[in-house]
C-alpha positions in Angstrom: 0.0 0.0 0.0 1.2 3.5 -0.8 2.4 5.5 2.2 -0.3 8.0 1.9 -2.9 5.3 1.8 -1.4 3.7 4.9 -1.6 6.9 6.8 -5.1 7.6 5.5 -6.2 4.2 6.6 -5.1 4.5 10.2 -6.3 8.1 10.5 -9.7 7.1 9.1 -10.0 4.4 11.7 -9.1 6.9 14.4 -11.6 9.5 13.0 -14.5 7.0 13.0 -13.6 5.5 16.3 -13.6 2.0 14.9 -11.1 0.1 17.0 -10.0 -3.3 15.7 -9.0 -5.5 18.6 -8.2 -9.1 17.9 -11.0 -9.2 15.4 -13.6 -7.3 17.4 -15.0 -3.8 16.7 -16.0 -1.2 19.2 -17.8 1.8 17.8 -18.8 3.9 20.8 -18.1 4.2 24.5 -20.4 2.0 26.4 -22.1 2.8 29.7 -23.7 -0.3 31.2 -26.6 0.7 33.5 -27.3 -2.2 35.9 -30.5 -2.0 38.0 -31.8 -4.2 40.8 -34.9 -3.6 43.0 -35.8 -6.9 44.6 -39.4 -7.5 45.6 -38.6 -7.5 49.3 -37.0 -4.0 49.2 -38.4 -0.5 49.1 -39.3 0.6 45.6 -36.8 2.9 44.0 -37.3 5.3 41.1 -34.9 3.5 38.8 -37.0 4.1 35.7 -36.9 7.8 36.5 -33.1 7.6 36.9 -32.5 6.0 33.5 -34.9 8.5 31.9 -33.0 11.4 33.4 -29.6 10.0 32.4 -30.8 9.3 28.9 -32.2 12.8 28.6 -29.0 14.5 29.7 -26.9 12.3 27.4 -29.2 13.1 24.4 -28.7 16.8 25.1 -24.9 16.5 25.2 -22.4 17.4 22.6 -21.2 13.9 21.9 -24.5 12.1 22.3 -24.0 10.0 19.2 -20.8 8.6 20.6 -22.3 7.1 23.7 -24.1 3.8 23.9 -26.2 3.5 27.0 -27.1 -0.1 27.7 -29.5 -1.0 30.5 -30.2 -4.3 32.3 -32.9 -4.8 34.9 -33.6 -7.1 37.9 -29.9 -8.0 37.7 -28.9 -11.3 39.3 -25.3 -12.2 40.3 -24.7 -14.4 37.3 -26.0 -11.6 35.1 -22.9 -9.5 36.0 -20.7 -12.1 34.4 -22.9 -12.3 31.3 -23.3 -8.6 30.8 -19.6 -7.6 31.3 -18.5 -10.4 29.0 -21.1 -9.4 26.4 -20.8 -5.6 26.3 -17.2 -4.8 27.5 -18.2 -1.3 28.7 -16.0 1.6 29.6 -18.3 2.7 32.5 -20.4 0.5 34.7 -23.3 2.1 36.7 -25.2 0.3 39.4 -28.5 1.6 40.8 -30.3 -0.1 43.6 -30.0 -0.9 47.2 -27.0 -1.2 49.4 -26.9 -2.8 52.9 -25.8 -1.1 56.1 -22.8 -3.5 56.1 -21.6 -2.2 52.7 -22.9 -4.9 50.4 -24.6 -4.5 47.1 -28.1 -6.0 46.9 -29.0 -7.8 43.7 -32.0 -10.1 42.8 -31.9 -13.9 43.3 -33.8 -16.4 41.2 -36.9 -15.9 43.3 -37.0 -12.2 42.9 -35.9 -11.4 46.4 -32.7 -9.9 47.8 -29.2 -11.4 47.2 -26.3 -9.6 48.8 -22.9 -9.5 47.1 -19.7 -8.9 49.2 -16.9 -6.4 48.4 -14.6 -9.4 47.8 -16.9 -10.8 45.2 -17.2 -7.5 43.4 -13.4 -6.9 43.5 -12.9 -10.4 42.1 -15.5 -9.8 39.4 -13.7 -6.6 38.1 -10.3 -8.2 38.4 -11.3 -10.9 35.9 -13.6 -8.8 33.7 -12.2 -5.3 33.8 -11.5 -5.2 30.0 -12.0 -1.5 29.0 -13.6 -0.4 32.3 -12.2 2.9 33.6 -14.9 3.9 36.0 -17.7 2.4 38.1 -20.5 4.3 39.7 -22.4 2.7 42.6 -25.5 4.7 43.0 -26.6 2.9 46.1 -26.7 3.5 49.8 -23.6 2.6 51.8 -21.6 1.6 48.7 -18.3 3.4 49.6 -16.6 0.2 50.8 -17.6 -1.6 47.6 -16.1 1.4 45.6 -12.9 1.2 47.6 -12.6 -2.5 46.8 -13.2 -1.9 43.1 -10.4 0.7 43.0 -7.9 -2.0 43.7 -8.3 -3.0 40.1 -10.3 -0.2 38.3 -9.0 3.4 38.0 -11.9 5.1 39.7 -15.2 4.5 41.4 -18.0 6.5 42.9 -19.6 5.2 46.1 -22.0 6.6 48.7 -20.7 7.1 52.3 -24.2 6.7 53.7 -27.8 6.5 52.7 -29.0 8.6 49.7 -32.5 9.6 48.7 -33.9 8.9 45.2 -34.0 12.5 44.1 -30.3 13.0 45.1 -29.2 9.8 43.4 -31.0 10.7 40.2 -29.8 14.4 40.1 -26.2 13.4 40.8 -26.1 10.6 38.2 -27.8 12.6 35.4 -25.4 15.5 35.9 -22.4 13.2 36.0 -23.2 11.6 32.6 -24.1 14.9 31.1 -20.6 16.1 31.8 -19.1 12.9 30.4 -21.2 13.6 27.2 -19.7 17.0 26.9 -16.2 15.6 26.9 -15.4 16.4 30.5 -13.0 14.4 32.7 -14.2 12.0 35.4 -13.2 14.5 38.1 -15.2 17.3 36.4 -18.2 15.0 36.0 -18.1 14.1 39.7 -17.8 17.8 40.7 -20.7 18.7 38.4 -22.8 16.0 39.9 -22.2 17.5 43.4 -22.8 21.0 42.1 -26.2 19.9 40.7 -27.2 18.7 44.2 -26.3 22.1 45.7 -28.1 24.0 42.9 -31.3 21.9 43.5 -31.0 22.6 47.2 -30.6 18.8 48.0 -28.4 18.6 51.1 -26.6 15.4 50.1 -23.6 16.8 48.2 -21.1 15.2 50.5 -22.6 11.7 50.2 -21.0 10.7 46.9 -17.3 10.1 47.1 -14.8 9.7 44.3 -12.1 7.0 44.9 -9.2 6.2 42.7 -6.6 3.4 42.2 -3.2 4.3 43.6 -2.0 7.7 42.3 -4.5 7.9 39.4 -5.5 11.5 38.6 -9.2 11.4 37.7 -8.9 14.9 36.1 -6.8 13.2 33.4 -9.4 10.5 32.6 -11.5 11.4 29.6 -13.9 9.1 27.7 -14.8 11.5 24.9 -12.3 14.0 23.3 -13.1 16.4 20.5 -9.8 15.7 18.7 -10.8 12.1 18.3 -14.4 12.6 17.4 -14.2 15.7 15.1 -10.9 15.5 13.4 -10.6 15.0 9.6 -7.7 12.7 10.2 -5.0 15.3 10.7 -5.8 17.0 14.0 -4.1 20.3 14.5 -5.2 21.2 18.0 -5.6 19.5 21.3 -8.9 18.2 22.5 -11.4 20.5 24.1 -10.9 20.4 27.8 -7.5 19.0 27.2 -5.3 19.8 30.2 -2.8 17.1 31.1 -0.7 18.8 33.8 1.9 16.2 33.8 5.4 15.2 32.7 6.2 12.1 30.7 9.6 10.5 30.8 11.3 9.4 27.7 14.5 7.3 28.0 16.6 4.7 26.3 17.2 1.4 28.1 19.6 -1.4 27.4 17.8 -4.8 27.7 15.9 -7.6 26.0 12.5 -6.4 25.0 11.0 -9.7 26.2 12.3 -9.0 29.8 11.3 -5.3 30.1 8.6 -4.6 32.7 6.0 -2.5 31.0 2.2 -2.3 30.6 2.5 -2.5 26.8 5.3 -3.4 24.4 4.5 -1.8 20.9 5.8 -3.6 17.8 5.2 -3.7 14.1 4.2 -6.3 11.5 5.8 -5.3 8.2 4.1 -8.0 6.2 6.8 -10.3 7.8 8.2 -10.4 11.3 11.8 -9.1 11.8 14.1 -8.7 14.8 12.5 -7.9 18.1 9.0 -8.1 16.5 9.7 -11.7 15.5 11.2 -12.7 18.8 8.1 -11.5 20.7 5.6 -12.9 18.2 7.3 -16.3 18.4 7.1 -16.3 22.2 3.4 -15.4 22.2 2.4 -18.0 19.6 2.2 -21.7 19.9 0.9 -22.3 16.4 0.3 -20.6 13.0 -3.3 -19.6 13.9 -2.1 -17.6 16.9 0.7 -16.1 14.9 -1.8 -15.0 12.2 -3.7 -13.1 14.9 -0.6 -11.1 15.6 -0.2 -10.2 11.9 -2.7 -7.4 11.2 -3.3 -5.7 7.8 -1.8 -2.3 7.2 -3.5 0.3 9.3 -5.0 -2.3 11.7 -3.6 -3.7 14.9 -3.8 -6.6 17.4 -3.5 -6.0 21.1 -3.1 -9.1 23.2 -2.4 -10.0 26.8 1.0 -11.8 27.0 -0.1 -14.1 29.9 3.5 -14.1 31.4 5.2 -15.3 28.2 7.2 -12.0 28.2 7.6 -9.5 31.1 5.4 -6.8 29.5 1.7 -7.4 30.3 0.4 -6.7 26.8 1.7 -6.6 23.3 0.5 -4.3 20.5 1.3 -5.2 16.9 0.6 -2.5 14.3 0.3 -3.4 10.7 2.7 -1.3 8.5 4.0 -1.4 4.9 6.7 -3.9 3.9 10.2 -3.3 5.3 11.5 -1.9 2.1 8.9 0.9 2.3 9.1 1.3 6.1 11.3 4.4 6.1 11.5 7.6 8.1 7.9 8.8 7.4 6.4 5.4 8.3 8.5 5.3 11.5 7.1 8.7 12.4 3.5 7.4 11.7 4.2 4.2 13.7 5.2 6.0 16.9 2.4 8.6 16.6 -0.3 6.0 15.9 0.6 3.6 18.7 -0.1 6.3 21.3 -3.4 7.2 19.6 -4.5 3.6 19.6 -3.5 3.0 23.2 -5.3 6.1 24.4 -8.6 4.5 23.5 -7.9 0.8 23.6 -5.6 0.6 26.7 -5.9 3.9 28.5 -4.6 2.6 31.8 -1.2 2.1 30.3 1.5 3.8 32.4 4.7 2.4 30.8 5.1 1.7 27.1 8.2 0.0 25.7 9.3 0.4 22.1 12.3 -0.6 20.0 14.0 1.6 17.4 13.1 0.9 13.8 15.2 1.4 10.7 18.7 0.9 12.1 18.5 -2.9 11.9 18.2 -2.7 8.1 20.4 0.3 7.2 18.5 3.5 7.7 20.4 6.4 9.3 20.4 5.7 13.0 20.1 9.3 14.2 17.4 10.2 11.7 15.4 7.0 12.6 15.5 7.8 16.3 14.5 11.5 15.7 11.6 10.5 13.4 10.3 8.2 16.1 10.7 10.9 18.8 8.8 13.4 16.6 5.9 11.0 16.2 5.7 10.5 19.9 5.8 14.2 20.6 3.2 15.0 18.0 0.8 12.6 19.6 1.6 14.0 23.1 1.0 17.5 21.8 -2.5 16.6 20.6 -3.5 14.7 23.7 -3.6 11.4 21.8 -2.0 9.2 24.4 -3.1 7.1 27.4 -4.1 9.6 30.1 -2.2 7.7 32.8 1.0 7.4 30.8 4.2 8.1 32.8 7.1 6.7 30.9 8.1 5.7 27.3 11.0 3.3 27.1 13.1 2.9 23.9 14.7 -0.5 24.4 17.7 -2.0 22.6 19.7 -5.0 23.7 22.9 -3.6 22.2 24.5 -1.5 25.0 26.4 0.8 22.6 23.3 1.6 20.6 21.2 2.2 23.7 23.8 4.7 24.8 23.8 6.4 21.4 20.0 6.6 21.5 20.1 8.2 24.9 22.6 10.8 23.6 20.3 11.5 20.6 17.4 12.0 23.0 19.4 14.3 25.2 20.7 16.4 22.2 17.2 16.9 20.8 15.2 17.2 24.0 17.8 19.1 26.0 15.4 21.7 27.1 13.3 19.0 28.9 16.2 17.6 30.9 15.9 17.5 34.6 19.1 16.1 36.0 19.8 12.9 34.2 16.1 12.5 33.2 14.1 13.7 30.2 10.7 14.8 31.4 8.4 16.2 28.7 5.8 18.6 30.1 2.7 17.8 28.0 1.0 21.1 28.4 4.0 23.0 27.0 4.0 21.0 23.8 0.9 22.9 22.5 1.5 26.1 24.4 2.7 29.3 22.7 5.5 29.2 25.3 6.7 25.8 24.1 10.4 25.3 24.4 12.3 25.4 21.0 13.0 22.1 19.4 16.1 21.3 17.3 16.1 21.8 13.6 16.6 18.1 13.2 13.6 17.2 15.2 11.3 19.7 13.4 12.4 18.2 10.0 12.3 14.5 10.7 9.9 12.0 9.4 8.5 12.4 5.9 10.8 15.5 5.5 13.8 13.1 6.0 13.4 11.8 2.5 14.3 15.2 1.1 17.6 15.2 2.8 20.8 14.2 0.8 22.3 10.9 1.8 25.6 9.0 1.4 25.4 5.2 0.7 27.8 3.1 2.7 28.9 -0.3 1.2 30.4 -2.5 3.8 29.8 -5.9 5.5 26.8 -5.7 7.8 28.2 -7.5 10.9 29.0 -6.8 14.5 32.8 -6.7 13.8 32.3 -3.7 11.6 29.7 -1.9 13.8 32.2 0.3 15.6 33.8 1.4 12.3 30.4 2.3 10.9 28.9 4.0 14.0 32.0 5.8 15.3 34.2 6.2 12.3 32.0 6.6 9.2 28.6 7.9 10.5 29.9 10.9 12.5 32.0 12.0 9.5 29.0 11.8 7.2 26.8 13.6 9.6 29.3 16.4 10.1 29.3 16.9 6.3 25.5 17.4 6.4 24.4 14.0 5.0 22.3 11.1 6.2 24.3 7.9 6.4 22.6 4.7 5.0 23.5 1.2 4.1 21.4 -1.9 3.2 21.6 -5.2 5.1 21.2 -8.0 2.6 20.0 -10.4 5.3 17.3 -8.2 6.6 14.9 -8.5 3.7 13.2 -11.3 1.9 13.2 -11.6 -1.9 15.3 -9.8 -4.4 16.6 -6.5 -3.0 19.1 -5.7 -5.7 16.7 -3.0 -7.1 16.6 -1.5 -3.6 20.4 -1.3 -3.4 20.6 0.2 -6.9 18.0 2.7 -6.1 19.7 3.9 -2.9 23.1 4.1 -4.6 21.6 6.1 -7.5 19.9 8.6 -5.2 23.0 9.1 -3.1 25.5 11.9 -3.4 28.4 9.5 -3.2 29.4 6.0 -2.0 31.7 5.1 0.8 33.0 1.6 0.6 35.0 -0.3 3.2 36.8 -3.0 1.3 38.2 -4.7 4.5 37.9 -8.4 4.1 37.3 -8.2 0.3 33.5 -8.8 0.6 32.2 -9.6 -2.9 28.9 -7.7 -2.3 30.8 -4.5 -1.4 32.8 -4.8 -4.7 29.6 -5.3 -6.6 28.1 -2.1 -5.1 31.3 -0.2 -5.8 31.2 -1.4 -9.4 27.6 -0.2 -9.8 28.4 3.2 -8.3 31.3 3.6 -10.8 28.9 2.5 -13.6 26.5 5.3 -12.6 29.4 7.8 -12.5 29.1 8.4 -8.7 32.1 9.5 -6.7 33.4 6.9 -4.3 35.6 6.9 -1.2 37.4 3.6 -0.6 38.4 2.5 2.9 40.5 -0.4 4.1 42.2 -1.6 7.2 44.7 -3.7 5.2 46.0 -2.7 1.8 46.4 -6.4 1.0 42.6 -6.7 1.0 42.5 -4.5 -2.1 41.9 -6.5 -5.3 43.8 -5.7 -8.5 41.0 -3.6 -10.1 40.9 -1.0 -7.3 44.6 -0.9 -6.3 45.1 2.1 -8.6 42.3 4.1 -6.8 42.9 6.4 -3.9 42.0 4.6 -0.7 42.0 5.6 3.0 44.0 3.1 4.9 43.4 3.1 8.7 44.4 1.3 11.8 42.3 3.1 14.4 38.8 4.4 14.2 39.7 7.8 15.4 42.2 8.0 12.5 39.5 6.9 10.0 37.1 9.6 11.3 39.7 12.4 10.9 40.8 11.3 7.4 37.2 10.7 6.2 36.1 14.1 7.4 38.9 15.8 5.4 38.1 13.7 2.3 34.4 14.6 2.4 35.2 18.2 3.0 37.5 18.2 -0.1 34.9 16.5 -2.3 32.1 18.9 -1.2 34.4 21.9 -1.9 35.3 20.5 -5.3 31.6 20.1 -6.1 31.0 23.7 -5.2 
């Protein structure tokens, strides 16, 4: 698929709020309204409550994006059925609560059946799915709410008895605020304000409880950037105010052993590198592997069930590796945050790997393109609201260190001690701190930058020469530094090599070891009339047909870097 079509496909999915999750579709946020009024209890105005909630939602800005589902005379087993069936984002219970803090449901005979806090907590532990909030509109339900917040981000409970009119007024105003794109905290406060405005002296009865250090003012169910954008949002969501800092850092390690809520990976029509390692660990057969292989613009989000250290794995379908360049890397990082905002909003730590460097793209440009995608999503509020840390993981210690230096160089204004903490509010503020030129012009703009093609063996023995001798010299001359790993692709990639050589300004070839593929690439460059710079550790490695050519012989990497910088400077001056 063409790159524009790829970006268009995933933006269309985000615009329409059609989330593809392991083959299932979710089109709206779901509020599951559960009601129980057993025959042996006082009659409650539950029908009036659902009527008022429905009325307020219908009058809200985002009424078409809310699906209110009601269930009546709910029995204990119905909870399992309904949560499995609907997978709501908000669960609302209206009914009675006992003085001992138990929820009262209906049994098979239509009379009271109490449910303990432990039972409710266990229920939400096993069936939490997309649930972010639970509202217990019942007397003495605070203890139940407290138990629920051991596993769910926030819950509303009553710290004593509550009259029908108070319960109805609070609930209706709460959901009206949700329908206008307000946060959970705003919705709770508006519910209490409605009680005061109506002169109902029960504003202190509802209590909002949260899990751990969750900030309920950062939990939104409906955001205008998501519901109204044409696919290229240019402003943050209405009501967007994430007063927080998100850490971005590089980490040496095996991606399968990193503790994170989600590890985000790609499926580029085949599995490669870390993507392949994780996919193989999560799959026992071809059918399971196929579920981790989404089409372009779609994704699969799965629980890892202890097979790797991260709790969940997200695989995003992207174009084939030959087409997965700087612009697609930018899109990848931007879109994974968008997806997780709605599909796994409770994510606090997200782990990524760096794309591009394993198959020859410029290392620095690849990292910067990925950073820019992350920052653009953060800028628009398109990220999980509880996000705290983004880890860029690489098992190669030297590369992990280089990635950290790239982060520090390009996000230096966000450094606090040895940490990089990005203040989200500043990203869209007029007072936003300046970014580097490189960061502002990475991604699809990278394709416009001139590059030098490097022909050399793609193995660990040559890595230091490439990353510390050749790449810095090329960058200092103002070029991107690229090579092609013959082993990283499937099929015939000769056309790809020829294309990158033809579009390059010149070719640098390290003839150490007399690798035949390197000689082939040099010959093609000569045939196209491109200038070449030859390198070698040992003059004896030079074959007869290049011995008459000027060649930089080096023993130490530092000597190579100095000599290559001078040679490039001379060629550039000659060209001018």
